[in-house]
C-alpha positions as CSV (number, residue, x, y, z in Angstrom):
1,M,0.0,-0.1,0.1
2,A,1.6,2.7,-1.3
3,L,0.7,6.5,0.8
4,Y,0.8,10.4,-1.1
5,H,2.2,13.3,-0.3
6,K,2.0,15.7,-2.6
7,H,3.8,14.9,-5.5
8,K,5.9,11.7,-4.2
9,C,5.0,8.1,-3.6
10,I,5.8,6.7,-0.3
11,M,6.3,3.8,0.8
12,P,5.4,2.3,3.9
13,T,7.5,0.5,5.8
14,D,7.0,-3.0,7.7
15,Q,6.6,-0.7,11.5
16,S,4.3,1.7,9.6
17,V,2.2,-1.1,8.0
18,G,2.1,-2.6,11.5
19,F,0.6,0.1,12.9
20,M,-1.7,0.8,10.3
21,S,-3.3,-2.6,11.1
22,R,-3.2,-2.7,14.8
23,R,-7.3,-1.0,15.1
24,K,-8.2,0.7,18.2
25,E,-10.7,-1.2,19.7
26,V,-14.0,1.3,19.3
27,P,-15.9,2.2,22.9
28,P,-19.1,0.9,22.4
29,L,-22.1,4.0,22.3
30,I,-24.8,5.0,24.5
31,E,-27.3,2.3,24.3
32,P,-30.8,3.2,23.2
33,R,-34.4,2.3,25.5
34,P,-34.8,-1.8,25.0
35,E,-38.5,-0.6,24.0
36,I,-37.0,1.5,20.7
37,L,-35.0,-1.3,20.1
38,S,-37.7,-3.5,19.7
39,L,-39.8,-1.3,17.7
40,P,-40.3,-2.5,13.5
41,P,-39.0,0.6,11.1
42,Y,-42.1,1.9,9.7
43,H,-41.9,1.7,5.9
44,P,-43.8,3.8,3.5
45,G,-45.8,2.9,0.4
46,R,-43.1,4.4,-2.0
47,P,-39.8,2.6,-1.5
48,T,-36.3,4.5,-1.6
49,G,-35.0,5.6,-4.9
50,V,-37.8,3.9,-6.7
51,T,-39.7,6.7,-9.4
52,P,-42.1,4.2,-11.0
53,A,-44.6,4.7,-13.7
54,I,-48.0,4.5,-11.8
55,N,-47.7,4.9,-7.9
56,L,-51.0,2.7,-5.8
57,A,-49.1,2.1,-2.8
58,A,-49.2,4.9,-0.9
59,N,-53.0,5.9,-0.6
60,E,-52.6,9.4,-1.9
61,N,-54.8,11.8,-3.8
62,A,-54.1,10.9,-7.3
63,W,-55.7,14.1,-8.6
64,G,-53.5,16.4,-6.5
65,P,-55.0,19.7,-4.0
66,S,-57.8,22.5,-5.2
67,P,-56.2,25.0,-7.8
68,R,-56.7,27.3,-4.5
69,V,-53.7,25.9,-2.9
70,A,-51.2,27.2,-5.8
71,T,-53.3,30.4,-5.4
72,A,-52.3,30.8,-2.0
73,W,-48.6,29.3,-2.3
74,Q,-47.6,31.9,-5.1
75,S,-49.7,35.1,-2.6
76,L,-47.5,33.3,0.5
77,M,-44.3,33.5,-1.5
78,S,-44.5,37.2,-2.8
79,S,-44.6,38.4,0.9
80,E,-42.2,37.7,3.8
81,A,-44.1,35.4,5.9
82,V,-41.4,32.7,5.2
83,A,-38.9,34.5,6.5
84,R,-41.1,34.4,10.3
85,Y,-41.9,32.1,12.0
86,P,-45.7,30.4,11.7
87,D,-48.2,30.8,14.2
88,M,-47.7,28.4,16.4
89,E,-51.6,27.7,17.2
90,G,-52.2,28.5,13.4
91,L,-55.6,30.2,14.1
92,V,-56.2,31.2,10.8
93,L,-56.3,26.9,9.8
94,K,-58.4,26.3,12.6
95,E,-60.9,28.8,12.0
96,T,-61.5,27.6,8.8
97,L,-61.5,23.4,9.8
98,G,-63.6,24.7,12.6
99,R,-66.3,26.4,10.5
100,V,-66.5,23.2,8.0
101,W,-66.3,20.5,10.4
102,G,-68.6,22.7,12.8
103,V,-66.3,22.5,15.4
104,P,-65.0,25.3,18.0
105,A,-61.8,26.4,17.6
106,E,-60.5,24.9,21.0
107,T,-61.3,21.6,20.5
108,L,-58.4,21.5,17.6
109,L,-54.7,21.0,17.6
110,L,-52.2,21.2,14.6
111,G,-49.7,18.6,13.7
112,T,-47.5,17.5,11.0
113,G,-49.6,14.9,9.9
114,S,-51.9,12.5,12.4
115,G,-49.1,10.4,13.2
116,H,-46.9,13.3,14.5
117,L,-50.7,13.2,16.8
118,I,-50.8,9.7,17.5
119,K,-47.0,10.4,19.0
120,C,-48.2,13.1,20.6
121,L,-51.0,11.8,22.2
122,T,-48.9,8.5,23.6
123,E,-46.3,10.7,24.7
124,T,-48.7,12.7,27.1
125,Y,-51.3,9.8,28.5
126,L,-48.9,6.4,28.5
127,R,-47.3,5.5,31.2
128,P,-44.8,2.3,31.2
129,G,-46.9,-1.3,31.7
130,D,-50.5,1.3,30.6
131,G,-52.5,-1.0,28.1
132,V,-53.4,0.1,24.9
133,V,-56.0,-2.1,22.5
134,T,-56.7,-1.7,18.8
135,V,-57.2,-4.1,15.6
136,F,-55.5,-6.2,13.5
137,P,-54.6,-5.4,10.9
138,T,-54.3,-1.5,11.2
139,F,-52.2,1.4,10.9
140,S,-48.5,0.4,12.4
141,L,-48.4,4.1,14.3
142,Y,-50.5,2.7,16.8
143,R,-48.1,-0.2,18.1
144,Q,-44.7,1.6,17.5
145,N,-45.9,4.9,19.3
146,A,-47.8,2.6,22.2
147,E,-44.3,0.4,22.2
148,M,-41.9,3.2,22.4
149,M,-43.8,4.3,25.5
150,G,-43.8,1.2,27.0
151,G,-47.3,0.6,26.9
152,R,-48.9,-3.2,26.6
153,L,-50.6,-3.6,23.4
154,S,-53.7,-6.3,23.5
155,W,-55.7,-6.9,19.4
156,L,-58.9,-7.5,18.4
157,P,-57.9,-10.9,16.6
158,G,-58.9,-11.4,12.6
159,D,-58.3,-13.4,10.1
160,G,-55.9,-10.4,8.4
161,H,-59.1,-9.8,5.4
162,H,-61.7,-8.2,7.7
163,V,-62.4,-6.8,10.9
164,D,-64.9,-7.7,12.9
165,F,-65.6,-4.5,15.0
166,S,-68.7,-6.0,17.1
167,K,-66.4,-7.8,19.3
168,L,-63.8,-5.0,20.1
169,P,-66.0,-3.9,23.0
170,A,-65.3,-6.9,24.2
171,V,-61.9,-6.8,24.1
172,V,-61.3,-3.3,25.4
173,E,-63.5,-4.5,28.9
174,K,-60.9,-7.7,29.4
175,A,-57.9,-5.4,28.8
176,K,-58.9,-2.1,30.5
177,P,-56.8,-0.2,28.5
178,R,-55.3,3.5,28.9
179,M,-56.1,3.6,25.1
180,V,-57.6,2.5,22.2
181,F,-57.2,3.1,19.0
182,L,-59.2,2.7,16.1
183,C,-58.5,3.9,12.6
184,S,-62.3,4.4,10.9
185,P,-62.0,3.6,7.6
186,N,-59.5,0.9,9.2
187,N,-56.1,1.0,7.2
188,P,-55.3,-1.7,5.4
189,T,-58.5,-3.2,5.3
190,G,-61.3,-0.1,4.3
191,D,-63.6,-1.6,7.1
192,L,-66.0,1.3,9.2
193,A,-66.8,0.6,13.2
194,P,-70.5,1.0,13.6
195,P,-71.5,3.8,16.2
196,R,-73.0,1.3,18.3
197,V,-69.1,-0.3,18.6
198,I,-67.7,3.5,19.2
199,E,-70.8,3.7,22.7
200,E,-70.3,0.4,23.4
201,I,-66.1,1.2,24.0
202,L,-66.7,4.5,25.7
203,S,-69.0,2.9,28.1
204,V,-66.9,0.4,28.7
205,L,-63.9,3.0,28.6
206,G,-65.4,5.9,31.6
207,T,-63.5,8.4,32.3
208,D,-60.8,6.8,32.7
209,G,-59.2,5.5,29.0
210,L,-59.1,7.8,26.5
211,L,-60.7,6.4,23.0
212,V,-58.8,7.3,19.5
213,V,-60.6,7.3,16.4
214,D,-58.6,7.8,12.8
215,E,-60.7,9.3,10.3
216,A,-58.0,9.3,8.0
217,Y,-59.8,8.1,5.3
218,A,-63.7,9.1,6.7
219,D,-64.0,11.6,3.2
220,F,-64.0,8.5,0.9
221,A,-66.9,6.7,3.6
222,T,-70.3,6.8,1.8
223,T,-72.0,6.2,5.5
224,R,-69.9,7.2,8.7
225,P,-71.0,8.5,12.3
226,E,-70.4,12.2,12.9
227,L,-68.3,11.9,15.7
228,M,-66.6,15.2,16.0
229,G,-69.5,17.5,16.9
230,T,-69.8,15.0,19.7
231,I,-67.0,15.5,22.0
232,A,-68.7,18.1,24.0
233,E,-70.4,15.1,25.4
234,K,-68.1,12.1,25.2
235,R,-65.1,13.6,26.9
236,S,-63.2,10.7,26.8
237,L,-63.5,10.5,23.1
238,A,-60.7,12.0,20.6
239,V,-60.9,12.2,16.6
240,L,-58.1,12.9,14.4
241,R,-57.5,14.1,10.4
242,T,-55.3,14.4,8.3
243,L,-55.3,16.9,4.9
244,S,-52.9,14.3,2.9
245,K,-55.9,12.3,1.5
246,A,-59.0,13.7,0.9
247,Y,-57.7,17.7,0.1
248,G,-54.0,16.3,-1.8
249,L,-51.9,17.5,0.2
250,A,-49.7,14.7,1.7
251,G,-46.4,16.6,0.9
252,L,-46.7,19.2,3.5
253,R,-48.1,17.0,6.5
254,V,-50.8,18.6,8.4
255,G,-53.0,17.1,10.7
256,A,-54.9,17.4,13.4
257,L,-56.7,16.4,16.6
258,V,-60.4,17.3,17.7
259,A,-60.7,16.7,21.3
260,D,-61.9,18.1,24.7
261,P,-60.0,21.3,25.2
262,A,-58.5,19.3,28.2
263,V,-57.1,17.0,26.3
264,I,-56.2,19.8,23.9
265,E,-54.5,21.3,26.9
266,A,-52.4,18.3,27.9
267,V,-51.2,17.6,23.9
268,S,-50.2,20.9,23.0
269,R,-47.2,20.5,26.3
270,V,-45.8,17.9,24.8
271,R,-46.1,18.7,21.0
272,E,-42.7,20.7,20.0
273,P,-42.9,24.7,18.8
274,F,-44.0,25.9,15.4
275,P,-44.8,21.9,14.2
276,V,-46.7,23.1,11.0
277,S,-45.1,25.3,8.5
278,A,-46.3,28.8,7.2
279,P,-46.9,27.4,3.5
280,A,-48.5,24.2,4.5
281,L,-51.0,26.2,7.4
282,A,-51.7,28.8,3.6
283,M,-52.6,26.4,1.4
284,G,-54.0,24.4,4.0
285,A,-57.1,26.7,4.9
286,A,-57.3,27.1,0.8
287,A,-57.8,23.5,0.2
288,I,-60.3,22.8,3.0
289,S,-62.0,26.0,1.8
290,D,-62.7,24.6,-1.6
291,E,-65.7,22.1,-0.8
292,E,-67.1,21.9,-4.0
293,Y,-63.4,20.1,-4.9
294,R,-63.2,17.9,-2.5
295,S,-66.1,16.8,-3.3
296,E,-65.7,15.9,-6.9
297,V,-61.9,13.9,-5.5
298,V,-64.2,12.2,-3.0
299,A,-67.3,11.2,-6.3
300,R,-64.2,10.0,-8.3
301,V,-62.3,8.1,-6.2
302,V,-65.5,6.3,-4.8
303,Q,-66.4,5.7,-8.8
304,G,-62.8,3.9,-8.9
305,R,-63.1,1.5,-5.8
306,Q,-66.4,0.4,-6.7
307,R,-64.8,-0.3,-10.4
308,L,-61.3,-2.0,-8.9
309,E,-64.2,-4.1,-6.3
310,R,-65.6,-5.1,-9.1
311,E,-62.7,-6.1,-11.4
312,L,-61.0,-7.8,-8.8
313,S,-63.9,-9.9,-7.9
314,E,-64.5,-11.0,-11.9
315,R,-60.8,-12.1,-11.2
316,G,-61.3,-14.3,-9.1
317,W,-59.6,-12.3,-5.8
318,N,-61.0,-11.9,-2.6
319,V,-61.8,-8.2,-2.4
320,N,-63.1,-7.1,1.0
321,R,-65.9,-4.1,0.0
322,G,-64.0,-1.1,2.4
323,E,-65.1,2.6,2.7
324,A,-61.5,4.1,1.8
325,N,-59.6,5.9,-1.2
326,F,-57.9,1.8,-1.3
327,V,-59.0,-1.7,-1.7
328,W,-58.0,-4.5,0.3
329,T,-58.1,-8.2,-1.6
330,A,-56.4,-11.0,-1.4
331,P,-55.0,-12.6,-5.2
332,G,-56.6,-15.9,-6.3
333,S,-54.0,-18.3,-6.0
334,A,-51.7,-19.0,-2.2
335,G,-48.6,-16.9,-2.5
336,A,-49.2,-14.7,-5.4
337,A,-49.6,-11.7,-3.5
338,G,-46.0,-11.3,-2.9
339,R,-45.1,-12.3,-6.6
340,L,-46.9,-9.9,-7.9
341,K,-46.3,-6.5,-5.8
342,A,-42.5,-7.4,-7.3
343,E,-43.6,-8.4,-10.8
344,L,-45.8,-4.7,-10.8
345,A,-43.2,-3.2,-9.5
346,A,-40.6,-4.5,-12.3
347,R,-43.0,-2.9,-14.7
348,G,-43.4,0.4,-13.1
349,I,-46.6,0.0,-11.0
350,L,-46.5,-0.1,-6.7
351,V,-49.0,-1.2,-5.0
352,R,-48.8,-2.2,-1.1
353,H,-47.8,-5.4,0.4
354,G,-49.9,-6.7,2.3
355,E,-46.6,-8.7,4.7
356,S,-45.6,-5.1,6.5
357,F,-49.6,-5.2,8.1
358,G,-48.9,-8.8,9.1
359,A,-51.3,-10.4,6.1
360,P,-48.9,-11.4,3.2
361,D,-51.5,-13.1,1.3
362,H,-52.8,-9.8,0.6
363,L,-52.2,-6.7,-1.5
364,R,-53.6,-3.2,-0.8
365,V,-54.2,-1.2,-4.1
366,T,-54.9,3.1,-3.9
367,V,-57.5,3.6,-6.4
368,G,-56.0,6.5,-9.1
369,T,-57.3,7.5,-12.0
370,A,-59.7,5.9,-14.9
371,T,-56.4,6.2,-16.8
372,E,-54.0,4.5,-14.2
373,I,-57.2,1.6,-13.1
374,D,-56.6,0.9,-16.7
375,T,-53.1,0.5,-16.6
376,F,-53.1,-1.3,-14.0
377,L,-55.4,-4.2,-15.0
378,S,-54.1,-4.4,-18.3
379,V,-50.7,-5.1,-17.0
380,L,-52.1,-7.3,-14.0
381,D,-54.0,-9.6,-17.1
382,S,-50.3,-9.6,-19.0
383,I,-48.9,-11.3,-15.6
384,L,-51.5,-13.2,-15.2
385,R,-51.5,-14.9,-18.5
386,E,-47.5,-15.2,-18.5
387,W,-48.3,-17.2,-14.8
388,G,-51.3,-19.0,-16.7
389,E,-53.6,-18.4,-14.1
390,Q,-55.8,-15.9,-17.0
391,R,-57.7,-17.2,-20.3
392,E,-56.9,-15.3,-23.6
């Protein structure tokens, strides 16, 4: 091995080689908490470095946000607002949300997406050993944040295809948890929790626990309980919403917690300063004020969802008819889901493999535009023909 110094090549002596070959023992670094080491990492729907032709893996809004969002961005960039800290409470956005959702501003807390608010809730209320109940399969951040705080998790068992919410109150009564996380419509199955189940859970919890209903996909449900307006009477209820889905602002990360003012005040103590950026506040207010655009997007999603459900069922797949902006389905043959996910990705189409939810025989397919659905089905049929699983 030669060492180069300016323009000279200096050959090492035996002594210097010996010195270089003797490595110092590296001392161990500070150890993370055991709870952290046991946490599974979160894997997004779009793998790093992949630029697909069509991404049907991340439940994003294929139509993008309202045109009002671009106007709000242009107005913001022409001012000095981006050189100043944003309004920490996001009063303009909160007032807009309050008008649209019909809730008082003091029951609202903004965060960097609903995932951030899930973390804040567990940091506020969970102590080591406290019970937490959720369903299977569901959004992984409930487990991740509960276990990070030392929570003891209980699951409503299921087959991975459908969630039978009617059995959840009994699980809650047995576990006596401090928190319950319920995604409705549920990610990834699309199942909607009936109002009766929510009432029963609240009755079991009393004032000793908190039921957190994550309504990230509620805009796409054809029928659903209007929970936010009942917060005043149901003080043990908290509702999470996001502007990432129906409003098309996934890249801006804006979420909202709707809860009793006492819960809002407590959670705000652990929320970091200025969690929502000035652009996100301005464009969020613009997006949510355009109800006509949101309704148009929702109508297209419902139409596309029904088409995907019908088309996949006709191909012999087991489809769970849900209420979100995706379809949860099991391909016709055993072990096909993982192979199909890889084949589709190789041809530029991303779908979500159910393995990350503990259901490896399933795929979650986001509802895209009519053209994207056409392409997905065409490529899928080509793969199935190559496998000999579909006639010409």
